[in-house]
MIPARO-553676 format. One record per residue (C-alpha): residue number from 0; x, y, z. Coordinates in Angstrom, 3 decimals, decimal comma, always signed. Example, Ala and Ser with C-alpha at 12.3 -4.5 7.8 and 13.67 -1.06 7.14 Angstrom:
2
{r 0; {+12,300; -4,500; +7,800}} {r 1; {+13,670; -1,060; +7,140}} 
This chain:
498
{r 0; {+43,155; -12,739; -104,682}} {r 1; {+42,144; -16,330; -104,840}} {r 2; {+41,027; -18,079; -101,579}} {r 3; {+41,797; -21,857; -102,512}} {r 4; {+40,072; -24,225; -99,371}} {r 5; {+41,406; -27,493; -98,974}} {r 6; {+40,351; -29,894; -95,647}} {r 7; {+43,469; -29,031; -93,643}} {r 8; {+44,585; -25,465; -94,618}} {r 9; {+43,267; -22,443; -96,085}} {r 10; {+45,773; -20,646; -99,191}} {r 11; {+45,397; -16,855; -100,126}} {r 12; {+47,123; -16,620; -103,865}} {r 13; {+49,133; -14,329; -104,029}} {r 14; {+50,138; -14,133; -100,595}} {r 15; {+48,778; -10,962; -99,204}} {r 16; {+51,404; -7,543; -98,401}} {r 17; {+51,383; -4,612; -96,800}} {r 18; {+48,237; -3,444; -95,230}} {r 19; {+45,975; -6,531; -95,988}} {r 20; {+48,262; -8,634; -95,052}} {r 21; {+49,028; -6,738; -91,245}} {r 22; {+45,045; -6,987; -91,009}} {r 23; {+45,008; -10,663; -91,830}} {r 24; {+47,590; -11,621; -89,533}} {r 25; {+46,426; -9,191; -86,833}} {r 26; {+43,199; -10,804; -86,895}} {r 27; {+44,787; -14,502; -86,752}} {r 28; {+47,062; -13,867; -83,945}} {r 29; {+46,336; -14,316; -80,439}} {r 30; {+48,114; -13,897; -76,786}} {r 31; {+50,149; -16,564; -75,736}} {r 32; {+48,678; -16,725; -71,840}} {r 33; {+52,318; -17,519; -70,435}} {r 34; {+54,247; -15,070; -72,439}} {r 35; {+54,747; -12,663; -69,593}} {r 36; {+56,809; -15,938; -67,671}} {r 37; {+58,608; -16,812; -71,219}} {r 38; {+59,736; -13,384; -71,485}} {r 39; {+60,597; -12,845; -68,029}} {r 40; {+62,720; -15,544; -67,898}} {r 41; {+64,471; -14,970; -71,192}} {r 42; {+65,538; -11,817; -69,902}} {r 43; {+68,052; -13,229; -67,670}} {r 44; {+69,753; -14,491; -70,673}} {r 45; {+69,560; -11,253; -72,439}} {r 46; {+69,063; -8,823; -70,287}} {r 47; {+69,726; -6,380; -73,081}} {r 48; {+67,770; -7,203; -76,340}} {r 49; {+70,029; -9,248; -78,735}} {r 50; {+69,362; -8,506; -82,566}} {r 51; {+68,113; -11,827; -84,082}} {r 52; {+67,208; -13,536; -81,050}} {r 53; {+63,086; -14,739; -81,624}} {r 54; {+62,746; -14,497; -78,150}} {r 55; {+63,728; -10,889; -77,407}} {r 56; {+62,037; -9,768; -80,782}} {r 57; {+58,924; -11,506; -79,959}} {r 58; {+55,215; -9,767; -79,459}} {r 59; {+53,986; -12,277; -76,923}} {r 60; {+51,259; -13,595; -79,309}} {r 61; {+50,921; -16,874; -81,348}} {r 62; {+50,265; -16,315; -85,097}} {r 63; {+48,199; -18,863; -86,965}} {r 64; {+48,149; -16,829; -89,839}} {r 65; {+52,130; -17,639; -91,695}} {r 66; {+53,118; -16,663; -95,373}} {r 67; {+49,642; -16,574; -97,114}} {r 68; {+48,153; -19,978; -95,619}} {r 69; {+45,510; -20,168; -92,247}} {r 70; {+44,161; -23,652; -90,700}} {r 71; {+41,328; -24,472; -92,703}} {r 72; {+38,971; -23,829; -89,845}} {r 73; {+39,340; -20,126; -90,376}} {r 74; {+37,706; -20,113; -93,306}} {r 75; {+34,389; -18,597; -92,714}} {r 76; {+36,427; -15,861; -90,292}} {r 77; {+38,602; -14,905; -93,470}} {r 78; {+35,879; -14,152; -96,153}} {r 79; {+34,172; -12,265; -93,370}} {r 80; {+37,193; -10,411; -92,395}} {r 81; {+37,670; -9,564; -96,129}} {r 82; {+33,934; -8,560; -97,421}} {r 83; {+34,201; -6,126; -93,945}} {r 84; {+37,018; -4,548; -95,247}} {r 85; {+35,700; -4,626; -98,751}} {r 86; {+38,577; -6,203; -100,320}} {r 87; {+37,772; -8,090; -103,140}} {r 88; {+38,321; -11,857; -103,515}} {r 89; {+37,243; -15,350; -104,945}} {r 90; {+36,754; -18,716; -103,294}} {r 91; {+37,614; -21,781; -105,214}} {r 92; {+36,854; -25,131; -103,261}} {r 93; {+39,875; -27,675; -104,154}} {r 94; {+38,015; -30,424; -101,633}} {r 95; {+37,323; -33,678; -103,147}} {r 96; {+33,956; -35,441; -101,363}} {r 97; {+34,592; -38,767; -101,051}} {r 98; {+32,065; -41,059; -102,516}} {r 99; {+29,981; -43,394; -100,057}} {r 100; {+32,070; -46,657; -100,070}} {r 101; {+30,023; -48,516; -97,438}} {r 102; {+26,797; -49,548; -96,821}} {r 103; {+26,585; -49,495; -92,678}} {r 104; {+23,643; -49,873; -90,197}} {r 105; {+22,963; -49,224; -86,352}} {r 106; {+20,429; -50,383; -84,114}} {r 107; {+20,070; -46,831; -81,966}} {r 108; {+16,741; -45,183; -81,421}} {r 109; {+17,752; -41,266; -82,139}} {r 110; {+16,558; -38,943; -79,727}} {r 111; {+14,930; -36,138; -81,474}} {r 112; {+17,694; -33,653; -80,410}} {r 113; {+20,508; -36,550; -81,669}} {r 114; {+18,929; -37,181; -84,746}} {r 115; {+18,546; -33,014; -85,206}} {r 116; {+22,603; -33,338; -84,140}} {r 117; {+22,994; -35,921; -86,629}} {r 118; {+21,257; -34,143; -89,257}} {r 119; {+24,010; -31,219; -88,700}} {r 120; {+26,943; -33,603; -88,735}} {r 121; {+25,611; -34,487; -92,212}} {r 122; {+25,064; -31,453; -93,807}} {r 123; {+27,871; -29,183; -92,137}} {r 124; {+30,771; -31,721; -92,729}} {r 125; {+32,630; -30,009; -90,281}} {r 126; {+32,708; -28,407; -87,211}} {r 127; {+32,426; -28,821; -83,248}} {r 128; {+29,458; -30,423; -81,911}} {r 129; {+28,576; -29,089; -78,277}} {r 130; {+26,945; -31,493; -76,395}} {r 131; {+26,086; -31,913; -72,771}} {r 132; {+28,062; -34,700; -70,053}} {r 133; {+25,484; -37,678; -71,030}} {r 134; {+23,701; -36,408; -74,222}} {r 135; {+25,025; -39,744; -76,212}} {r 136; {+27,793; -37,962; -78,038}} {r 137; {+28,894; -41,826; -78,661}} {r 138; {+25,833; -42,935; -80,542}} {r 139; {+25,450; -39,472; -82,741}} {r 140; {+29,175; -39,925; -83,919}} {r 141; {+28,752; -43,614; -84,708}} {r 142; {+25,049; -42,911; -86,404}} {r 143; {+27,080; -40,305; -88,368}} {r 144; {+29,666; -42,104; -89,639}} {r 145; {+26,948; -45,176; -90,369}} {r 146; {+25,077; -43,181; -92,907}} {r 147; {+28,296; -41,431; -94,439}} {r 148; {+30,115; -44,651; -95,042}} {r 149; {+33,676; -43,633; -96,049}} {r 150; {+36,784; -44,753; -94,042}} {r 151; {+36,902; -43,328; -90,609}} {r 152; {+39,101; -42,885; -87,154}} {r 153; {+37,696; -41,677; -83,549}} {r 154; {+40,351; -40,309; -82,172}} {r 155; {+39,677; -40,637; -78,105}} {r 156; {+42,459; -39,394; -74,956}} {r 157; {+41,851; -42,642; -73,004}} {r 158; {+41,239; -45,968; -72,850}} {r 159; {+38,487; -46,048; -70,806}} {r 160; {+36,685; -43,890; -73,790}} {r 161; {+37,840; -46,285; -76,534}} {r 162; {+36,026; -49,135; -74,458}} {r 163; {+32,677; -47,409; -74,566}} {r 164; {+32,937; -46,819; -78,516}} {r 165; {+33,910; -50,385; -79,013}} {r 166; {+30,916; -51,580; -76,773}} {r 167; {+28,999; -49,596; -78,656}} {r 168; {+30,049; -50,137; -82,184}} {r 169; {+29,749; -53,786; -81,823}} {r 170; {+26,590; -53,965; -80,394}} {r 171; {+24,764; -51,456; -82,077}} {r 172; {+26,427; -51,346; -85,655}} {r 173; {+27,486; -53,660; -88,193}} {r 174; {+30,817; -51,607; -89,194}} {r 175; {+33,814; -53,722; -89,182}} {r 176; {+35,947; -52,225; -85,891}} {r 177; {+40,046; -51,797; -85,673}} {r 178; {+41,487; -50,496; -82,380}} {r 179; {+45,034; -48,537; -81,952}} {r 180; {+46,057; -48,219; -78,468}} {r 181; {+49,105; -49,611; -76,741}} {r 182; {+51,115; -52,331; -79,163}} {r 183; {+47,386; -52,848; -80,840}} {r 184; {+47,657; -52,002; -83,985}} {r 185; {+44,537; -52,510; -86,852}} {r 186; {+43,290; -50,845; -89,624}} {r 187; {+39,951; -51,270; -91,035}} {r 188; {+37,554; -49,029; -92,561}} {r 189; {+36,588; -47,507; -88,913}} {r 190; {+39,247; -46,927; -86,513}} {r 191; {+39,023; -45,846; -82,640}} {r 192; {+42,376; -44,659; -81,696}} {r 193; {+44,349; -43,320; -78,236}} {r 194; {+46,012; -40,147; -78,926}} {r 195; {+48,534; -41,194; -77,164}} {r 196; {+48,932; -44,435; -79,606}} {r 197; {+48,924; -41,587; -82,642}} {r 198; {+51,278; -39,566; -81,168}} {r 199; {+54,000; -42,190; -79,434}} {r 200; {+57,771; -41,114; -80,690}} {r 201; {+57,491; -44,764; -82,426}} {r 202; {+54,376; -44,763; -84,380}} {r 203; {+54,381; -41,023; -85,479}} {r 204; {+55,531; -41,854; -88,995}} {r 205; {+52,954; -44,961; -89,309}} {r 206; {+50,459; -42,431; -87,656}} {r 207; {+50,338; -39,750; -90,707}} {r 208; {+50,168; -42,294; -93,084}} {r 209; {+47,356; -44,189; -91,553}} {r 210; {+45,352; -40,731; -91,091}} {r 211; {+46,113; -39,910; -94,773}} {r 212; {+43,878; -43,059; -95,889}} {r 213; {+40,496; -41,487; -93,740}} {r 214; {+37,764; -39,326; -95,207}} {r 215; {+36,041; -38,930; -91,696}} {r 216; {+37,560; -37,822; -88,378}} {r 217; {+35,817; -37,587; -85,314}} {r 218; {+37,832; -36,326; -82,245}} {r 219; {+35,540; -36,885; -78,914}} {r 220; {+36,695; -34,721; -75,923}} {r 221; {+37,636; -32,006; -78,653}} {r 222; {+38,366; -29,327; -75,704}} {r 223; {+42,040; -31,576; -75,488}} {r 224; {+43,136; -30,250; -78,863}} {r 225; {+43,695; -27,063; -78,034}} {r 226; {+47,151; -29,089; -76,733}} {r 227; {+49,793; -28,325; -79,827}} {r 228; {+50,611; -32,260; -79,907}} {r 229; {+46,172; -32,870; -80,384}} {r 230; {+46,290; -30,036; -83,005}} {r 231; {+48,757; -31,521; -85,050}} {r 232; {+48,393; -34,504; -85,357}} {r 233; {+44,557; -33,856; -86,114}} {r 234; {+45,912; -31,750; -88,873}} {r 235; {+47,903; -34,394; -90,280}} {r 236; {+44,173; -35,953; -91,209}} {r 237; {+43,016; -34,813; -94,545}} {r 238; {+39,372; -36,243; -93,940}} {r 239; {+36,753; -34,358; -95,575}} {r 240; {+34,443; -34,860; -93,155}} {r 241; {+35,880; -33,260; -89,586}} {r 242; {+34,075; -32,954; -86,222}} {r 243; {+34,980; -32,498; -82,736}} {r 244; {+32,293; -33,187; -79,757}} {r 245; {+32,917; -31,847; -76,377}} {r 246; {+30,397; -30,877; -73,316}} {r 247; {+33,122; -27,708; -73,210}} {r 248; {+34,167; -26,239; -75,789}} {r 249; {+35,431; -23,497; -74,845}} {r 250; {+39,257; -23,315; -72,830}} {r 251; {+40,672; -20,891; -70,364}} {r 252; {+42,392; -18,470; -73,007}} {r 253; {+41,180; -17,263; -76,505}} {r 254; {+44,551; -18,790; -77,831}} {r 255; {+43,336; -22,018; -76,381}} {r 256; {+39,698; -21,680; -78,332}} {r 257; {+40,941; -20,687; -81,545}} {r 258; {+43,181; -23,674; -82,068}} {r 259; {+40,046; -25,857; -81,798}} {r 260; {+38,143; -23,779; -84,045}} {r 261; {+41,220; -23,803; -86,253}} {r 262; {+41,328; -27,650; -87,248}} {r 263; {+37,436; -27,663; -87,740}} {r 264; {+35,507; -24,401; -87,349}} {r 265; {+32,703; -23,489; -85,088}} {r 266; {+30,132; -25,361; -83,314}} {r 267; {+27,441; -26,474; -85,461}} {r 268; {+25,078; -28,097; -83,283}} {r 269; {+24,468; -27,676; -79,161}} {r 270; {+22,424; -29,221; -76,586}} {r 271; {+22,958; -27,838; -72,800}} {r 272; {+22,733; -29,689; -69,463}} {r 273; {+19,655; -27,997; -68,061}} {r 274; {+17,597; -28,639; -71,488}} {r 275; {+18,826; -32,696; -71,099}} {r 276; {+17,190; -32,265; -67,772}} {r 277; {+14,205; -29,943; -68,119}} {r 278; {+13,018; -32,934; -71,186}} {r 279; {+13,457; -35,649; -68,405}} {r 280; {+16,895; -37,298; -70,582}} {r 281; {+19,419; -36,319; -67,539}} {r 282; {+19,059; -36,595; -63,657}} {r 283; {+18,151; -33,124; -61,877}} {r 284; {+21,100; -32,556; -59,913}} {r 285; {+21,392; -31,296; -56,012}} {r 286; {+24,746; -29,396; -55,682}} {r 287; {+26,088; -28,851; -52,092}} {r 288; {+28,998; -26,884; -51,078}} {r 289; {+30,355; -27,371; -47,493}} {r 290; {+32,340; -24,736; -45,861}} {r 291; {+35,932; -26,140; -45,017}} {r 292; {+38,481; -23,629; -43,577}} {r 293; {+42,005; -24,441; -44,854}} {r 294; {+45,429; -22,984; -43,520}} {r 295; {+47,834; -22,384; -46,158}} {r 296; {+51,926; -22,915; -44,891}} {r 297; {+54,457; -20,029; -44,869}} {r 298; {+56,996; -22,254; -45,279}} {r 299; {+57,913; -25,963; -46,355}} {r 300; {+60,654; -28,685; -46,282}} {r 301; {+61,949; -30,314; -49,469}} {r 302; {+63,752; -29,527; -52,876}} {r 303; {+63,697; -26,495; -54,344}} {r 304; {+65,361; -24,713; -56,990}} {r 305; {+66,675; -21,325; -55,720}} {r 306; {+66,790; -17,867; -57,592}} {r 307; {+70,119; -18,564; -59,490}} {r 308; {+68,625; -21,821; -60,413}} {r 309; {+71,140; -24,018; -58,037}} {r 310; {+68,823; -26,878; -57,035}} {r 311; {+68,591; -26,718; -52,618}} {r 312; {+67,071; -28,684; -50,057}} {r 313; {+65,852; -27,275; -46,734}} {r 314; {+62,289; -24,716; -46,068}} {r 315; {+61,463; -22,468; -48,852}} {r 316; {+58,555; -20,920; -49,824}} {r 317; {+55,815; -23,204; -51,112}} {r 318; {+55,173; -23,535; -54,956}} {r 319; {+51,373; -24,482; -55,754}} {r 320; {+52,284; -28,151; -55,371}} {r 321; {+53,214; -28,010; -51,957}} {r 322; {+49,706; -25,940; -51,225}} {r 323; {+47,955; -28,128; -52,866}} {r 324; {+49,953; -31,115; -51,145}} {r 325; {+49,182; -29,535; -47,823}} {r 326; {+45,708; -27,937; -48,295}} {r 327; {+43,967; -30,485; -50,048}} {r 328; {+45,731; -33,894; -50,612}} {r 329; {+47,269; -34,522; -46,755}} {r 330; {+44,289; -32,042; -44,930}} {r 331; {+43,143; -34,653; -42,326}} {r 332; {+40,345; -32,596; -41,068}} {r 333; {+38,802; -31,994; -44,457}} {r 334; {+39,276; -36,134; -46,044}} {r 335; {+37,558; -36,927; -43,098}} {r 336; {+34,791; -35,084; -44,278}} {r 337; {+35,025; -37,076; -47,444}} {r 338; {+34,683; -40,298; -46,092}} {r 339; {+31,624; -39,332; -43,713}} {r 340; {+29,958; -38,038; -46,787}} {r 341; {+30,634; -41,232; -48,854}} {r 342; {+29,726; -43,749; -45,497}} {r 343; {+26,786; -42,079; -45,062}} {r 344; {+25,237; -42,739; -48,510}} {r 345; {+26,741; -46,311; -48,561}} {r 346; {+24,970; -47,248; -45,669}} {r 347; {+22,122; -46,219; -47,253}} {r 348; {+22,474; -48,636; -49,909}} {r 349; {+23,852; -45,757; -52,592}} {r 350; {+26,992; -45,312; -55,168}} {r 351; {+29,267; -43,197; -54,237}} {r 352; {+32,065; -41,894; -56,657}} {r 353; {+34,974; -39,726; -54,837}} {r 354; {+37,055; -37,584; -57,481}} {r 355; {+40,625; -37,474; -56,498}} {r 356; {+43,645; -35,335; -58,085}} {r 357; {+46,466; -37,564; -56,521}} {r 358; {+46,903; -41,353; -55,459}} {r 359; {+48,387; -39,906; -52,144}} {r 360; {+44,787; -38,714; -51,475}} {r 361; {+43,415; -41,563; -52,108}} {r 362; {+45,091; -43,419; -49,496}} {r 363; {+44,547; -40,619; -47,030}} {r 364; {+40,654; -41,026; -47,547}} {r 365; {+40,738; -44,445; -47,694}} {r 366; {+41,710; -44,437; -44,203}} {r 367; {+38,294; -43,603; -42,803}} {r 368; {+35,982; -45,574; -44,915}} {r 369; {+34,493; -48,279; -43,629}} {r 370; {+33,751; -50,155; -46,983}} {r 371; {+36,219; -51,387; -49,361}} {r 372; {+36,511; -48,612; -52,566}} {r 373; {+36,859; -49,551; -56,243}} {r 374; {+40,442; -47,383; -57,243}} {r 375; {+40,596; -46,374; -61,590}} {r 376; {+44,181; -45,513; -62,128}} {r 377; {+44,773; -43,913; -65,531}} {r 378; {+47,376; -46,601; -65,219}} {r 379; {+44,623; -49,249; -65,273}} {r 380; {+44,868; -51,665; -68,433}} {r 381; {+41,903; -51,461; -70,579}} {r 382; {+40,934; -54,838; -69,503}} {r 383; {+41,564; -53,849; -65,769}} {r 384; {+39,458; -50,722; -66,217}} {r 385; {+36,346; -52,450; -67,729}} {r 386; {+37,144; -55,975; -64,887}} {r 387; {+36,716; -53,073; -62,119}} {r 388; {+33,768; -51,120; -63,477}} {r 389; {+32,001; -54,107; -64,521}} {r 390; {+32,540; -55,399; -60,239}} {r 391; {+31,364; -51,662; -59,200}} {r 392; {+27,808; -52,371; -61,223}} {r 393; {+26,966; -55,555; -59,816}} {r 394; {+27,161; -53,853; -56,298}} {r 395; {+24,608; -53,053; -54,736}} {r 396; {+25,818; -50,177; -53,134}} {r 397; {+29,469; -48,901; -52,445}} {r 398; {+32,081; -46,733; -53,233}} {r 399; {+34,502; -45,803; -56,340}} {r 400; {+37,068; -43,446; -56,166}} {r 401; {+38,905; -41,766; -59,266}} {r 402; {+42,047; -39,492; -60,724}} {r 403; {+41,104; -36,918; -62,826}} {r 404; {+40,962; -40,382; -65,709}} {r 405; {+37,548; -40,687; -64,820}} {r 406; {+36,577; -36,965; -65,914}} {r 407; {+36,659; -37,647; -69,486}} {r 408; {+33,717; -40,067; -70,202}} {r 409; {+33,254; -42,543; -67,301}} {r 410; {+29,632; -43,911; -67,487}} {r 411; {+28,188; -45,719; -64,603}} {r 412; {+24,327; -44,651; -64,537}} {r 413; {+23,960; -46,056; -60,936}} {r 414; {+26,042; -43,680; -59,168}} {r 415; {+23,696; -41,412; -57,105}} {r 416; {+26,476; -39,209; -55,708}} {r 417; {+29,348; -37,704; -57,076}} {r 418; {+32,187; -36,486; -54,468}} {r 419; {+34,594; -33,694; -56,056}} {r 420; {+37,584; -33,593; -53,119}} {r 421; {+39,776; -32,756; -55,884}} {r 422; {+39,205; -28,610; -55,923}} {r 423; {+40,409; -26,873; -58,776}} {r 424; {+38,596; -24,087; -60,812}} {r 425; {+38,628; -25,615; -64,392}} {r 426; {+34,860; -25,085; -65,764}} {r 427; {+35,357; -28,278; -67,887}} {r 428; {+36,665; -30,296; -65,370}} {r 429; {+33,593; -29,365; -63,177}} {r 430; {+30,865; -30,144; -65,547}} {r 431; {+32,599; -33,342; -66,363}} {r 432; {+32,497; -33,824; -62,690}} {r 433; {+29,206; -33,194; -62,093}} {r 434; {+28,083; -35,352; -65,683}} {r 435; {+29,525; -38,846; -64,265}} {r 436; {+26,295; -38,524; -62,427}} {r 437; {+23,456; -37,189; -64,684}} {r 438; {+22,633; -40,542; -65,852}} {r 439; {+19,534; -41,705; -65,530}} {r 440; {+19,672; -45,257; -64,243}} {r 441; {+16,116; -47,200; -63,269}} {r 442; {+14,223; -45,300; -60,581}} {r 443; {+17,160; -43,009; -60,007}} {r 444; {+16,143; -39,678; -61,360}} {r 445; {+18,476; -37,034; -59,719}} {r 446; {+21,906; -37,203; -58,136}} {r 447; {+23,492; -35,627; -55,211}} {r 448; {+27,138; -33,648; -56,051}} {r 449; {+29,110; -32,645; -53,166}} {r 450; {+31,817; -30,375; -53,457}} {r 451; {+33,635; -27,970; -51,048}} {r 452; {+33,750; -24,122; -50,452}} {r 453; {+37,292; -24,605; -49,369}} {r 454; {+38,464; -21,201; -47,608}} {r 455; {+42,004; -19,542; -47,099}} {r 456; {+41,247; -16,029; -46,860}} {r 457; {+43,617; -16,020; -44,707}} {r 458; {+46,623; -16,035; -46,801}} {r 459; {+48,097; -13,597; -49,232}} {r 460; {+46,445; -14,897; -52,080}} {r 461; {+43,048; -16,626; -51,866}} {r 462; {+43,886; -19,810; -54,447}} {r 463; {+41,598; -22,478; -53,451}} {r 464; {+39,064; -19,241; -52,406}} {r 465; {+38,785; -18,322; -55,651}} {r 466; {+38,809; -21,614; -57,237}} {r 467; {+35,614; -22,664; -55,332}} {r 468; {+33,694; -19,411; -56,544}} {r 469; {+34,660; -20,231; -60,064}} {r 470; {+33,213; -23,836; -59,783}} {r 471; {+30,018; -22,454; -58,334}} {r 472; {+29,944; -20,110; -61,227}} {r 473; {+30,137; -22,873; -63,550}} {r 474; {+27,342; -24,379; -62,087}} {r 475; {+25,509; -21,490; -61,997}} {r 476; {+25,907; -21,187; -66,237}} {r 477; {+24,886; -24,602; -66,343}} {r 478; {+21,738; -23,145; -64,834}} {r 479; {+21,975; -26,055; -61,742}} {r 480; {+21,057; -24,461; -58,062}} {r 481; {+24,100; -24,512; -55,238}} {r 482; {+23,491; -24,870; -51,622}} {r 483; {+26,340; -23,960; -49,189}} {r 484; {+26,506; -25,817; -45,629}} {r 485; {+28,252; -24,882; -42,559}} {r 486; {+28,962; -28,286; -41,696}} {r 487; {+28,881; -32,041; -43,021}} {r 488; {+25,917; -33,056; -40,804}} {r 489; {+23,920; -30,187; -41,988}} {r 490; {+24,349; -31,020; -45,559}} {r 491; {+23,299; -34,484; -44,733}} {r 492; {+20,060; -33,370; -42,708}} {r 493; {+18,475; -32,880; -46,135}} {r 494; {+18,134; -36,863; -48,020}} {r 495; {+16,386; -35,579; -51,433}} {r 496; {+18,530; -39,298; -52,649}} {r 497; {+16,938; -41,431; -49,825}} 
């Protein structure tokens, strides 16, 4: 049996059959998290299974091994599987090592752990870099790119992160830089591109041709690559060097984790939040959860789809978005608590970031703020985002509110208070949101992180209570200490940041 390795896939020759084929297929198939609901919905169409219907026959798993081919990131796992089962095999590496084409330089002064991670990228050539928020993923990526000196693409999820890469590359290196974003399409030896631009239906063919010219691909906020569109786009790039970098490599399901490994392979370097805090590279955190009683509505009025799939208007059992709107977005008491905390610290000449999920919640909170906030929206252009950020940086104190666009890579070191009013259970987002305040700035050595212990245990399903417990668990896993307070007043008594 021959195992032929390319940059994007592994091919087994001849294609295994019988028990060997079944063994490989079982190892590289994973439960689909929505399989139950897909099959339940399909049962309405086919109450009795229909021969030849793939949904009727589906086993509820996603099979990443297909007809003798696996994504390249599974190479080491495949070899281990065959060896453990005493299956004879021979490895053939069909990859061609790109020749260095450019002599680039940077002006970065790397920290010791940053140098270690750059060395790992150079030696391992592909894999995931797990680096805490504030570790300097941008710096490490640019330094590795400069040392390798081949045509490179950096793929980012947002315009904000693109702007940060652009500023750092132009200021600290001599690397010719091109941008692919919106209507801009510049192909140079190093290109920073948003995933949205590469996957736009009008540019997909051009993007595929462009990606084929790259020998080094870096995917920032790599946890996003578990999405099918990201996965397929990255797989279109046959780059020899393949690096995903993220603070939060592990997703909510096994399938999502495996999608991440599939394109790059396993984690090759890691530096955690608590380690960087202990070494003085990140601010210490003071995490405060304030108890907040929630009352879930039993019915809401509006449009809904009945059991027969017919659109209706009237009172109906609330869906998740209805619950979120009533319990979080429009919760006047909770929004006042958010505003009271923000006002308290602004009056003491500090900078506060408030994170919301819906623009509607920003409007609810804004009415209680004593100073005019700056609102960052995902709809802002790159130029407008920078203008707003620069304006906030120049203020001695103030409030900046953001939708989920600021969850990823948003960097204002002078922020001393982070307020998560958006709720949510995602461990990744919890870590990212804390990370907005972890960067050290002048005399700032600690950050206050406020959250809410939302309590809806009076309802049949404790959605928001469970989400709050999940966030506290994430903080604990990150080596952070959480304090719980009964009221806002009690939480504000201990002014450690003043």
